[in-house]
mmCIF file of the protein (N, C-alpha, C, O) and its ligand, coordinates in Angstrom:
data_MODEL
# 
_entry.id   MODEL 
# 
loop_
_entity.id 
_entity.type 
_entity.pdbx_number_of_molecules 
1 polymer     1 
2 non-polymer 1 
# 
_entity_poly.entity_id                      1 
_entity_poly.type                           'polypeptide(L)' 
_entity_poly.nstd_linkage                   no 
_entity_poly.nstd_monomer                   no 
_entity_poly.pdbx_seq_one_letter_code       MKLKHLPSGIVHKGKKDGTTGCGTNTKSQSDHWIFSSQPVSCAKNGCNN 
_entity_poly.pdbx_seq_one_letter_code_can   MKLKHLPSGIVHKGKKDGTTGCGTNTKSQSDHWIFSSQPVSCAKNGCNN 
_entity_poly.pdbx_strand_id                 A 
# 
loop_
_entity_poly_seq.entity_id 
_entity_poly_seq.num 
_entity_poly_seq.mon_id 
_entity_poly_seq.hetero 
1 1  MET n 
1 2  LYS n 
1 3  LEU n 
1 4  LYS n 
1 5  HIS n 
1 6  LEU n 
1 7  PRO n 
1 8  SER n 
1 9  GLY n 
1 10 ILE n 
1 11 VAL n 
1 12 HIS n 
1 13 LYS n 
1 14 GLY n 
1 15 LYS n 
1 16 LYS n 
1 17 ASP n 
1 18 GLY n 
1 19 THR n 
1 20 THR n 
1 21 GLY n 
1 22 CYS n 
1 23 GLY n 
1 24 THR n 
1 25 ASN n 
1 26 THR n 
1 27 LYS n 
1 28 SER n 
1 29 GLN n 
1 30 SER n 
1 31 ASP n 
1 32 HIS n 
1 33 TRP n 
1 34 ILE n 
1 35 PHE n 
1 36 SER n 
1 37 SER n 
1 38 GLN n 
1 39 PRO n 
1 40 VAL n 
1 41 SER n 
1 42 CYS n 
1 43 ALA n 
1 44 LYS n 
1 45 ASN n 
1 46 GLY n 
1 47 CYS n 
1 48 ASN n 
1 49 ASN n 
# 
loop_
_struct_asym.id 
_struct_asym.entity_id 
A 1 
B 2 
# 
loop_
_chem_comp.id 
_chem_comp.type 
_chem_comp.mon_nstd_flag 
ALA 'L-peptide linking' y 
ASN 'L-peptide linking' y 
ASP 'L-peptide linking' y 
CYS 'L-peptide linking' y 
GLN 'L-peptide linking' y 
GLY 'peptide linking'   y 
HIS 'L-peptide linking' y 
ILE 'L-peptide linking' y 
LEU 'L-peptide linking' y 
LYS 'L-peptide linking' y 
MET 'L-peptide linking' y 
PHE 'L-peptide linking' y 
PRO 'L-peptide linking' y 
SER 'L-peptide linking' y 
THR 'L-peptide linking' y 
TRP 'L-peptide linking' y 
VAL 'L-peptide linking' y 
ZN  non-polymer         . 
# 
_pdbx_entity_nonpoly.entity_id   2 
_pdbx_entity_nonpoly.name        ? 
_pdbx_entity_nonpoly.comp_id     ZN 
# 
_pdbx_nonpoly_scheme.asym_id         B 
_pdbx_nonpoly_scheme.entity_id       2 
_pdbx_nonpoly_scheme.mon_id          ZN 
_pdbx_nonpoly_scheme.ndb_seq_num     1 
_pdbx_nonpoly_scheme.pdb_seq_num     101 
_pdbx_nonpoly_scheme.auth_seq_num    101 
_pdbx_nonpoly_scheme.pdb_mon_id      ZN 
_pdbx_nonpoly_scheme.auth_mon_id     ZN 
_pdbx_nonpoly_scheme.pdb_strand_id   A 
_pdbx_nonpoly_scheme.pdb_ins_code    . 
# 
loop_
_atom_site.group_PDB 
_atom_site.id 
_atom_site.type_symbol 
_atom_site.label_atom_id 
_atom_site.label_alt_id 
_atom_site.label_comp_id 
_atom_site.label_asym_id 
_atom_site.label_entity_id 
_atom_site.label_seq_id 
_atom_site.pdbx_PDB_ins_code 
_atom_site.Cartn_x 
_atom_site.Cartn_y 
_atom_site.Cartn_z 
_atom_site.occupancy 
_atom_site.B_iso_or_equiv 
_atom_site.pdbx_formal_charge 
_atom_site.auth_seq_id 
_atom_site.auth_comp_id 
_atom_site.auth_asym_id 
_atom_site.auth_atom_id 
_atom_site.pdbx_PDB_model_num 
ATOM   1   N  N  . MET A 1 1  ? 4.946   -5.173  -24.789 1.00 0.00 ? 1   MET A N  1 
ATOM   2   C  CA . MET A 1 1  ? 3.974   -6.037  -24.207 1.00 0.00 ? 1   MET A CA 1 
ATOM   3   C  C  . MET A 1 1  ? 2.577   -5.862  -24.944 1.00 0.00 ? 1   MET A C  1 
ATOM   4   O  O  . MET A 1 1  ? 2.312   -4.854  -25.598 1.00 0.00 ? 1   MET A O  1 
ATOM   5   N  N  . LYS A 1 2  ? 1.755   -6.874  -24.790 1.00 0.00 ? 2   LYS A N  1 
ATOM   6   C  CA . LYS A 1 2  ? 0.429   -6.789  -25.375 1.00 0.00 ? 2   LYS A CA 1 
ATOM   7   C  C  . LYS A 1 2  ? -0.590  -7.010  -24.249 1.00 0.00 ? 2   LYS A C  1 
ATOM   8   O  O  . LYS A 1 2  ? -0.295  -7.736  -23.300 1.00 0.00 ? 2   LYS A O  1 
ATOM   9   N  N  . LEU A 1 3  ? -1.773  -6.407  -24.329 1.00 0.00 ? 3   LEU A N  1 
ATOM   10  C  CA . LEU A 1 3  ? -2.733  -6.437  -23.242 1.00 0.00 ? 3   LEU A CA 1 
ATOM   11  C  C  . LEU A 1 3  ? -4.058  -6.781  -23.998 1.00 0.00 ? 3   LEU A C  1 
ATOM   12  O  O  . LEU A 1 3  ? -4.406  -6.193  -25.021 1.00 0.00 ? 3   LEU A O  1 
ATOM   13  N  N  . LYS A 1 4  ? -4.738  -7.746  -23.424 1.00 0.00 ? 4   LYS A N  1 
ATOM   14  C  CA . LYS A 1 4  ? -6.102  -8.105  -23.875 1.00 0.00 ? 4   LYS A CA 1 
ATOM   15  C  C  . LYS A 1 4  ? -7.080  -7.541  -23.080 1.00 0.00 ? 4   LYS A C  1 
ATOM   16  O  O  . LYS A 1 4  ? -6.990  -7.676  -21.859 1.00 0.00 ? 4   LYS A O  1 
ATOM   17  N  N  . HIS A 1 5  ? -8.132  -6.841  -23.641 1.00 0.00 ? 5   HIS A N  1 
ATOM   18  C  CA . HIS A 1 5  ? -9.239  -6.227  -23.047 1.00 0.00 ? 5   HIS A CA 1 
ATOM   19  C  C  . HIS A 1 5  ? -10.360 -7.380  -22.882 1.00 0.00 ? 5   HIS A C  1 
ATOM   20  O  O  . HIS A 1 5  ? -10.970 -7.796  -23.867 1.00 0.00 ? 5   HIS A O  1 
ATOM   21  N  N  . LEU A 1 6  ? -10.558 -7.798  -21.773 1.00 0.00 ? 6   LEU A N  1 
ATOM   22  C  CA . LEU A 1 6  ? -11.424 -9.053  -21.658 1.00 0.00 ? 6   LEU A CA 1 
ATOM   23  C  C  . LEU A 1 6  ? -12.821 -8.918  -22.132 1.00 0.00 ? 6   LEU A C  1 
ATOM   24  O  O  . LEU A 1 6  ? -13.341 -9.805  -22.808 1.00 0.00 ? 6   LEU A O  1 
ATOM   25  N  N  . PRO A 1 7  ? -13.523 -7.695  -21.753 1.00 0.00 ? 7   PRO A N  1 
ATOM   26  C  CA . PRO A 1 7  ? -14.940 -7.573  -22.210 1.00 0.00 ? 7   PRO A CA 1 
ATOM   27  C  C  . PRO A 1 7  ? -15.029 -7.612  -23.731 1.00 0.00 ? 7   PRO A C  1 
ATOM   28  O  O  . PRO A 1 7  ? -16.015 -8.143  -24.243 1.00 0.00 ? 7   PRO A O  1 
ATOM   29  N  N  . SER A 1 8  ? -14.107 -7.109  -24.459 1.00 0.00 ? 8   SER A N  1 
ATOM   30  C  CA . SER A 1 8  ? -14.233 -6.995  -25.894 1.00 0.00 ? 8   SER A CA 1 
ATOM   31  C  C  . SER A 1 8  ? -13.440 -8.092  -26.660 1.00 0.00 ? 8   SER A C  1 
ATOM   32  O  O  . SER A 1 8  ? -13.760 -8.390  -27.811 1.00 0.00 ? 8   SER A O  1 
ATOM   33  N  N  . GLY A 1 9  ? -12.356 -8.720  -25.985 1.00 0.00 ? 9   GLY A N  1 
ATOM   34  C  CA . GLY A 1 9  ? -11.469 -9.617  -26.567 1.00 0.00 ? 9   GLY A CA 1 
ATOM   35  C  C  . GLY A 1 9  ? -10.572 -9.042  -27.537 1.00 0.00 ? 9   GLY A C  1 
ATOM   36  O  O  . GLY A 1 9  ? -10.020 -9.769  -28.362 1.00 0.00 ? 9   GLY A O  1 
ATOM   37  N  N  . ILE A 1 10 ? -10.373 -7.742  -27.505 1.00 0.00 ? 10  ILE A N  1 
ATOM   38  C  CA . ILE A 1 10 ? -9.487  -7.042  -28.482 1.00 0.00 ? 10  ILE A CA 1 
ATOM   39  C  C  . ILE A 1 10 ? -8.062  -6.960  -27.756 1.00 0.00 ? 10  ILE A C  1 
ATOM   40  O  O  . ILE A 1 10 ? -7.969  -6.593  -26.585 1.00 0.00 ? 10  ILE A O  1 
ATOM   41  N  N  . VAL A 1 11 ? -7.066  -7.291  -28.458 1.00 0.00 ? 11  VAL A N  1 
ATOM   42  C  CA . VAL A 1 11 ? -5.695  -7.228  -28.027 1.00 0.00 ? 11  VAL A CA 1 
ATOM   43  C  C  . VAL A 1 11 ? -4.996  -5.876  -28.434 1.00 0.00 ? 11  VAL A C  1 
ATOM   44  O  O  . VAL A 1 11 ? -4.898  -5.551  -29.617 1.00 0.00 ? 11  VAL A O  1 
ATOM   45  N  N  . HIS A 1 12 ? -4.524  -5.115  -27.421 1.00 0.00 ? 12  HIS A N  1 
ATOM   46  C  CA . HIS A 1 12 ? -3.838  -3.818  -27.674 1.00 0.00 ? 12  HIS A CA 1 
ATOM   47  C  C  . HIS A 1 12 ? -2.427  -3.859  -27.425 1.00 0.00 ? 12  HIS A C  1 
ATOM   48  O  O  . HIS A 1 12 ? -1.960  -4.778  -26.753 1.00 0.00 ? 12  HIS A O  1 
ATOM   49  N  N  . LYS A 1 13 ? -1.654  -2.895  -27.931 1.00 0.00 ? 13  LYS A N  1 
ATOM   50  C  CA . LYS A 1 13 ? -0.332  -2.737  -27.375 1.00 0.00 ? 13  LYS A CA 1 
ATOM   51  C  C  . LYS A 1 13 ? -0.428  -2.020  -26.027 1.00 0.00 ? 13  LYS A C  1 
ATOM   52  O  O  . LYS A 1 13 ? -1.263  -1.144  -25.802 1.00 0.00 ? 13  LYS A O  1 
ATOM   53  N  N  . GLY A 1 14 ? 0.476   -2.446  -25.149 1.00 0.00 ? 14  GLY A N  1 
ATOM   54  C  CA . GLY A 1 14 ? 0.489   -1.908  -23.795 1.00 0.00 ? 14  GLY A CA 1 
ATOM   55  C  C  . GLY A 1 14 ? 1.715   -0.977  -23.593 1.00 0.00 ? 14  GLY A C  1 
ATOM   56  O  O  . GLY A 1 14 ? 2.805   -1.307  -24.060 1.00 0.00 ? 14  GLY A O  1 
ATOM   57  N  N  . LYS A 1 15 ? 1.561   0.134   -22.931 1.00 0.00 ? 15  LYS A N  1 
ATOM   58  C  CA . LYS A 1 15 ? 2.639   0.946   -22.692 1.00 0.00 ? 15  LYS A CA 1 
ATOM   59  C  C  . LYS A 1 15 ? 2.903   1.040   -21.106 1.00 0.00 ? 15  LYS A C  1 
ATOM   60  O  O  . LYS A 1 15 ? 2.062   0.737   -20.260 1.00 0.00 ? 15  LYS A O  1 
ATOM   61  N  N  . LYS A 1 16 ? 4.161   1.494   -20.845 1.00 0.00 ? 16  LYS A N  1 
ATOM   62  C  CA . LYS A 1 16 ? 4.584   1.398   -19.474 1.00 0.00 ? 16  LYS A CA 1 
ATOM   63  C  C  . LYS A 1 16 ? 3.823   2.465   -18.611 1.00 0.00 ? 16  LYS A C  1 
ATOM   64  O  O  . LYS A 1 16 ? 3.806   2.362   -17.384 1.00 0.00 ? 16  LYS A O  1 
ATOM   65  N  N  . ASP A 1 17 ? 3.208   3.471   -19.255 1.00 0.00 ? 17  ASP A N  1 
ATOM   66  C  CA . ASP A 1 17 ? 2.572   4.459   -18.409 1.00 0.00 ? 17  ASP A CA 1 
ATOM   67  C  C  . ASP A 1 17 ? 1.123   4.110   -18.064 1.00 0.00 ? 17  ASP A C  1 
ATOM   68  O  O  . ASP A 1 17 ? 0.371   4.917   -17.516 1.00 0.00 ? 17  ASP A O  1 
ATOM   69  N  N  . GLY A 1 18 ? 0.765   2.857   -18.415 1.00 0.00 ? 18  GLY A N  1 
ATOM   70  C  CA . GLY A 1 18 ? -0.633  2.447   -18.058 1.00 0.00 ? 18  GLY A CA 1 
ATOM   71  C  C  . GLY A 1 18 ? -1.688  2.618   -18.968 1.00 0.00 ? 18  GLY A C  1 
ATOM   72  O  O  . GLY A 1 18 ? -2.858  2.424   -18.640 1.00 0.00 ? 18  GLY A O  1 
ATOM   73  N  N  . THR A 1 19 ? -1.302  3.014   -20.233 1.00 0.00 ? 19  THR A N  1 
ATOM   74  C  CA . THR A 1 19 ? -2.233  3.095   -21.337 1.00 0.00 ? 19  THR A CA 1 
ATOM   75  C  C  . THR A 1 19 ? -1.933  2.132   -22.395 1.00 0.00 ? 19  THR A C  1 
ATOM   76  O  O  . THR A 1 19 ? -0.898  1.465   -22.401 1.00 0.00 ? 19  THR A O  1 
ATOM   77  N  N  . THR A 1 20 ? -2.936  2.054   -23.383 1.00 0.00 ? 20  THR A N  1 
ATOM   78  C  CA . THR A 1 20 ? -2.679  1.273   -24.515 1.00 0.00 ? 20  THR A CA 1 
ATOM   79  C  C  . THR A 1 20 ? -2.109  2.145   -25.593 1.00 0.00 ? 20  THR A C  1 
ATOM   80  O  O  . THR A 1 20 ? -2.096  3.364   -25.418 1.00 0.00 ? 20  THR A O  1 
ATOM   81  N  N  . GLY A 1 21 ? -1.637  1.618   -26.691 1.00 0.00 ? 21  GLY A N  1 
ATOM   82  C  CA . GLY A 1 21 ? -1.164  2.374   -27.789 1.00 0.00 ? 21  GLY A CA 1 
ATOM   83  C  C  . GLY A 1 21 ? -2.236  3.333   -28.236 1.00 0.00 ? 21  GLY A C  1 
ATOM   84  O  O  . GLY A 1 21 ? -1.884  4.468   -28.558 1.00 0.00 ? 21  GLY A O  1 
ATOM   85  N  N  . CYS A 1 22 ? -3.465  3.006   -28.288 1.00 0.00 ? 22  CYS A N  1 
ATOM   86  C  CA . CYS A 1 22 ? -4.562  3.871   -28.702 1.00 0.00 ? 22  CYS A CA 1 
ATOM   87  C  C  . CYS A 1 22 ? -5.092  4.822   -27.680 1.00 0.00 ? 22  CYS A C  1 
ATOM   88  O  O  . CYS A 1 22 ? -6.034  5.585   -27.893 1.00 0.00 ? 22  CYS A O  1 
ATOM   89  N  N  . GLY A 1 23 ? -4.460  4.736   -26.605 1.00 0.00 ? 23  GLY A N  1 
ATOM   90  C  CA . GLY A 1 23 ? -4.694  5.788   -25.465 1.00 0.00 ? 23  GLY A CA 1 
ATOM   91  C  C  . GLY A 1 23 ? -5.759  5.419   -24.364 1.00 0.00 ? 23  GLY A C  1 
ATOM   92  O  O  . GLY A 1 23 ? -6.141  6.260   -23.550 1.00 0.00 ? 23  GLY A O  1 
ATOM   93  N  N  . THR A 1 24 ? -6.194  4.188   -24.378 1.00 0.00 ? 24  THR A N  1 
ATOM   94  C  CA . THR A 1 24 ? -7.047  3.766   -23.207 1.00 0.00 ? 24  THR A CA 1 
ATOM   95  C  C  . THR A 1 24 ? -6.376  3.559   -22.007 1.00 0.00 ? 24  THR A C  1 
ATOM   96  O  O  . THR A 1 24 ? -5.383  2.831   -22.008 1.00 0.00 ? 24  THR A O  1 
ATOM   97  N  N  . ASN A 1 25 ? -6.824  4.168   -20.825 1.00 0.00 ? 25  ASN A N  1 
ATOM   98  C  CA . ASN A 1 25 ? -6.274  3.949   -19.536 1.00 0.00 ? 25  ASN A CA 1 
ATOM   99  C  C  . ASN A 1 25 ? -6.540  2.515   -19.037 1.00 0.00 ? 25  ASN A C  1 
ATOM   100 O  O  . ASN A 1 25 ? -7.691  2.114   -18.863 1.00 0.00 ? 25  ASN A O  1 
ATOM   101 N  N  . THR A 1 26 ? -5.507  1.789   -18.822 1.00 0.00 ? 26  THR A N  1 
ATOM   102 C  CA . THR A 1 26 ? -5.695  0.352   -18.366 1.00 0.00 ? 26  THR A CA 1 
ATOM   103 C  C  . THR A 1 26 ? -5.772  0.279   -16.844 1.00 0.00 ? 26  THR A C  1 
ATOM   104 O  O  . THR A 1 26 ? -6.108  -0.765  -16.284 1.00 0.00 ? 26  THR A O  1 
ATOM   105 N  N  . LYS A 1 27 ? -5.466  1.369   -16.189 1.00 0.00 ? 27  LYS A N  1 
ATOM   106 C  CA . LYS A 1 27 ? -5.453  1.302   -14.748 1.00 0.00 ? 27  LYS A CA 1 
ATOM   107 C  C  . LYS A 1 27 ? -6.837  1.568   -14.116 1.00 0.00 ? 27  LYS A C  1 
ATOM   108 O  O  . LYS A 1 27 ? -7.094  1.157   -12.985 1.00 0.00 ? 27  LYS A O  1 
ATOM   109 N  N  . SER A 1 28 ? -7.716  2.253   -14.854 1.00 0.00 ? 28  SER A N  1 
ATOM   110 C  CA . SER A 1 28 ? -8.943  2.670   -14.235 1.00 0.00 ? 28  SER A CA 1 
ATOM   111 C  C  . SER A 1 28 ? -9.832  1.371   -14.029 1.00 0.00 ? 28  SER A C  1 
ATOM   112 O  O  . SER A 1 28 ? -10.664 1.330   -13.122 1.00 0.00 ? 28  SER A O  1 
ATOM   113 N  N  . GLN A 1 29 ? -9.628  0.318   -14.899 1.00 0.00 ? 29  GLN A N  1 
ATOM   114 C  CA . GLN A 1 29 ? -10.450 -0.872  -14.749 1.00 0.00 ? 29  GLN A CA 1 
ATOM   115 C  C  . GLN A 1 29 ? -9.425  -2.040  -15.108 1.00 0.00 ? 29  GLN A C  1 
ATOM   116 O  O  . GLN A 1 29 ? -9.505  -2.741  -16.116 1.00 0.00 ? 29  GLN A O  1 
ATOM   117 N  N  . SER A 1 30 ? -8.433  -2.134  -14.102 1.00 0.00 ? 30  SER A N  1 
ATOM   118 C  CA . SER A 1 30 ? -7.276  -3.031  -14.339 1.00 0.00 ? 30  SER A CA 1 
ATOM   119 C  C  . SER A 1 30 ? -7.702  -4.516  -14.374 1.00 0.00 ? 30  SER A C  1 
ATOM   120 O  O  . SER A 1 30 ? -6.963  -5.359  -14.882 1.00 0.00 ? 30  SER A O  1 
ATOM   121 N  N  . ASP A 1 31 ? -8.893  -4.830  -13.834 1.00 0.00 ? 31  ASP A N  1 
ATOM   122 C  CA . ASP A 1 31 ? -9.251  -6.219  -13.872 1.00 0.00 ? 31  ASP A CA 1 
ATOM   123 C  C  . ASP A 1 31 ? -9.867  -6.502  -15.258 1.00 0.00 ? 31  ASP A C  1 
ATOM   124 O  O  . ASP A 1 31 ? -10.270 -7.649  -15.454 1.00 0.00 ? 31  ASP A O  1 
ATOM   125 N  N  . HIS A 1 32 ? -9.980  -5.634  -16.189 1.00 0.00 ? 32  HIS A N  1 
ATOM   126 C  CA . HIS A 1 32 ? -10.455 -5.878  -17.454 1.00 0.00 ? 32  HIS A CA 1 
ATOM   127 C  C  . HIS A 1 32 ? -9.270  -6.187  -18.499 1.00 0.00 ? 32  HIS A C  1 
ATOM   128 O  O  . HIS A 1 32 ? -9.488  -6.401  -19.691 1.00 0.00 ? 32  HIS A O  1 
ATOM   129 N  N  . TRP A 1 33 ? -8.074  -6.186  -17.952 1.00 0.00 ? 33  TRP A N  1 
ATOM   130 C  CA . TRP A 1 33 ? -6.877  -6.262  -18.763 1.00 0.00 ? 33  TRP A CA 1 
ATOM   131 C  C  . TRP A 1 33 ? -5.987  -7.442  -18.375 1.00 0.00 ? 33  TRP A C  1 
ATOM   132 O  O  . TRP A 1 33 ? -5.748  -7.595  -17.177 1.00 0.00 ? 33  TRP A O  1 
ATOM   133 N  N  . ILE A 1 34 ? -5.476  -8.286  -19.262 1.00 0.00 ? 34  ILE A N  1 
ATOM   134 C  CA . ILE A 1 34 ? -4.540  -9.341  -18.962 1.00 0.00 ? 34  ILE A CA 1 
ATOM   135 C  C  . ILE A 1 34 ? -3.439  -9.252  -20.027 1.00 0.00 ? 34  ILE A C  1 
ATOM   136 O  O  . ILE A 1 34 ? -3.695  -8.837  -21.157 1.00 0.00 ? 34  ILE A O  1 
ATOM   137 N  N  . PHE A 1 35 ? -2.236  -9.638  -19.666 1.00 0.00 ? 35  PHE A N  1 
ATOM   138 C  CA . PHE A 1 35 ? -1.133  -9.779  -20.522 1.00 0.00 ? 35  PHE A CA 1 
ATOM   139 C  C  . PHE A 1 35 ? -1.523  -10.906 -21.603 1.00 0.00 ? 35  PHE A C  1 
ATOM   140 O  O  . PHE A 1 35 ? -2.171  -11.903 -21.285 1.00 0.00 ? 35  PHE A O  1 
ATOM   141 N  N  . SER A 1 36 ? -1.095  -10.669 -22.835 1.00 0.00 ? 36  SER A N  1 
ATOM   142 C  CA . SER A 1 36 ? -1.529  -11.589 -23.914 1.00 0.00 ? 36  SER A CA 1 
ATOM   143 C  C  . SER A 1 36 ? -0.378  -11.855 -24.793 1.00 0.00 ? 36  SER A C  1 
ATOM   144 O  O  . SER A 1 36 ? 0.444   -10.962 -24.998 1.00 0.00 ? 36  SER A O  1 
ATOM   145 N  N  . SER A 1 37 ? -0.255  -13.076 -25.351 1.00 0.00 ? 37  SER A N  1 
ATOM   146 C  CA . SER A 1 37 ? 0.754   -13.339 -26.413 1.00 0.00 ? 37  SER A CA 1 
ATOM   147 C  C  . SER A 1 37 ? 0.143   -13.378 -27.734 1.00 0.00 ? 37  SER A C  1 
ATOM   148 O  O  . SER A 1 37 ? 0.851   -13.652 -28.703 1.00 0.00 ? 37  SER A O  1 
ATOM   149 N  N  . GLN A 1 38 ? -1.205  -13.111 -27.886 1.00 0.00 ? 38  GLN A N  1 
ATOM   150 C  CA . GLN A 1 38 ? -1.882  -13.062 -29.138 1.00 0.00 ? 38  GLN A CA 1 
ATOM   151 C  C  . GLN A 1 38 ? -1.452  -11.810 -29.979 1.00 0.00 ? 38  GLN A C  1 
ATOM   152 O  O  . GLN A 1 38 ? -0.951  -10.818 -29.449 1.00 0.00 ? 38  GLN A O  1 
ATOM   153 N  N  . PRO A 1 39 ? -1.686  -11.922 -31.357 1.00 0.00 ? 39  PRO A N  1 
ATOM   154 C  CA . PRO A 1 39 ? -1.392  -10.698 -32.162 1.00 0.00 ? 39  PRO A CA 1 
ATOM   155 C  C  . PRO A 1 39 ? -2.319  -9.621  -31.779 1.00 0.00 ? 39  PRO A C  1 
ATOM   156 O  O  . PRO A 1 39 ? -3.454  -9.865  -31.371 1.00 0.00 ? 39  PRO A O  1 
ATOM   157 N  N  . VAL A 1 40 ? -1.814  -8.352  -31.915 1.00 0.00 ? 40  VAL A N  1 
ATOM   158 C  CA . VAL A 1 40 ? -2.624  -7.157  -31.708 1.00 0.00 ? 40  VAL A CA 1 
ATOM   159 C  C  . VAL A 1 40 ? -3.812  -7.197  -32.669 1.00 0.00 ? 40  VAL A C  1 
ATOM   160 O  O  . VAL A 1 40 ? -3.617  -7.423  -33.864 1.00 0.00 ? 40  VAL A O  1 
ATOM   161 N  N  . SER A 1 41 ? -5.023  -6.987  -32.186 1.00 0.00 ? 41  SER A N  1 
ATOM   162 C  CA . SER A 1 41 ? -6.212  -6.965  -33.016 1.00 0.00 ? 41  SER A CA 1 
ATOM   163 C  C  . SER A 1 41 ? -6.827  -5.597  -33.110 1.00 0.00 ? 41  SER A C  1 
ATOM   164 O  O  . SER A 1 41 ? -7.684  -5.348  -33.959 1.00 0.00 ? 41  SER A O  1 
ATOM   165 N  N  . CYS A 1 42 ? -6.396  -4.708  -32.245 1.00 0.00 ? 42  CYS A N  1 
ATOM   166 C  CA . CYS A 1 42 ? -6.962  -3.370  -32.235 1.00 0.00 ? 42  CYS A CA 1 
ATOM   167 C  C  . CYS A 1 42 ? -6.459  -2.601  -33.527 1.00 0.00 ? 42  CYS A C  1 
ATOM   168 O  O  . CYS A 1 42 ? -5.268  -2.583  -33.839 1.00 0.00 ? 42  CYS A O  1 
ATOM   169 N  N  . ALA A 1 43 ? -7.417  -1.990  -34.229 1.00 0.00 ? 43  ALA A N  1 
ATOM   170 C  CA . ALA A 1 43 ? -7.148  -1.347  -35.496 1.00 0.00 ? 43  ALA A CA 1 
ATOM   171 C  C  . ALA A 1 43 ? -6.891  0.119   -35.394 1.00 0.00 ? 43  ALA A C  1 
ATOM   172 O  O  . ALA A 1 43 ? -6.706  0.785   -36.413 1.00 0.00 ? 43  ALA A O  1 
ATOM   173 N  N  . LYS A 1 44 ? -6.871  0.670   -34.144 1.00 0.00 ? 44  LYS A N  1 
ATOM   174 C  CA . LYS A 1 44 ? -6.765  2.116   -33.989 1.00 0.00 ? 44  LYS A CA 1 
ATOM   175 C  C  . LYS A 1 44 ? -5.309  2.523   -34.011 1.00 0.00 ? 44  LYS A C  1 
ATOM   176 O  O  . LYS A 1 44 ? -4.409  1.730   -33.733 1.00 0.00 ? 44  LYS A O  1 
ATOM   177 N  N  . ASN A 1 45 ? -5.103  3.795   -34.353 1.00 0.00 ? 45  ASN A N  1 
ATOM   178 C  CA . ASN A 1 45 ? -3.808  4.450   -34.333 1.00 0.00 ? 45  ASN A CA 1 
ATOM   179 C  C  . ASN A 1 45 ? -3.003  4.227   -33.079 1.00 0.00 ? 45  ASN A C  1 
ATOM   180 O  O  . ASN A 1 45 ? -3.582  4.371   -32.002 1.00 0.00 ? 45  ASN A O  1 
ATOM   181 N  N  . GLY A 1 46 ? -1.693  3.881   -33.101 1.00 0.00 ? 46  GLY A N  1 
ATOM   182 C  CA . GLY A 1 46 ? -0.996  3.644   -31.895 1.00 0.00 ? 46  GLY A CA 1 
ATOM   183 C  C  . GLY A 1 46 ? -0.917  2.229   -31.582 1.00 0.00 ? 46  GLY A C  1 
ATOM   184 O  O  . GLY A 1 46 ? 0.128   1.805   -31.087 1.00 0.00 ? 46  GLY A O  1 
ATOM   185 N  N  . CYS A 1 47 ? -1.953  1.392   -31.821 1.00 0.00 ? 47  CYS A N  1 
ATOM   186 C  CA . CYS A 1 47 ? -1.911  -0.004  -31.594 1.00 0.00 ? 47  CYS A CA 1 
ATOM   187 C  C  . CYS A 1 47 ? -1.453  -0.694  -32.900 1.00 0.00 ? 47  CYS A C  1 
ATOM   188 O  O  . CYS A 1 47 ? -0.542  -1.522  -32.934 1.00 0.00 ? 47  CYS A O  1 
ATOM   189 N  N  . ASN A 1 48 ? -2.195  -0.263  -34.017 1.00 0.00 ? 48  ASN A N  1 
ATOM   190 C  CA . ASN A 1 48 ? -1.922  -1.011  -35.219 1.00 0.00 ? 48  ASN A CA 1 
ATOM   191 C  C  . ASN A 1 48 ? -0.949  -0.262  -36.045 1.00 0.00 ? 48  ASN A C  1 
ATOM   192 O  O  . ASN A 1 48 ? -1.321  0.348   -37.047 1.00 0.00 ? 48  ASN A O  1 
ATOM   193 N  N  . ASN A 1 49 ? 0.278   -0.289  -35.658 1.00 0.00 ? 49  ASN A N  1 
ATOM   194 C  CA . ASN A 1 49 ? 1.351   0.258   -36.535 1.00 0.00 ? 49  ASN A CA 1 
ATOM   195 C  C  . ASN A 1 49 ? 2.708   -0.357  -36.124 1.00 0.00 ? 49  ASN A C  1 
ATOM   196 O  O  . ASN A 1 49 ? 3.736   -0.040  -36.723 1.00 0.00 ? 49  ASN A O  1 
HETATM 197 ZN ZN . ZN  B 2 .  ? -5.779  -0.243  -29.015 1.00 0.00 2 101 ZN  A ZN 1 
# 
């Protein structure tokens, strides 16, 4: 699945444990994150591979 971070507009890979591929916790501010069908735009390790 992919998750969009609304304040930044960046799309990350989402993991089942509640973090992104690059290690951000999506549960601490869950209202900042929505499911997305857009391509991953995060360039960090873990998302961009
Ligand atoms: Zn990322």
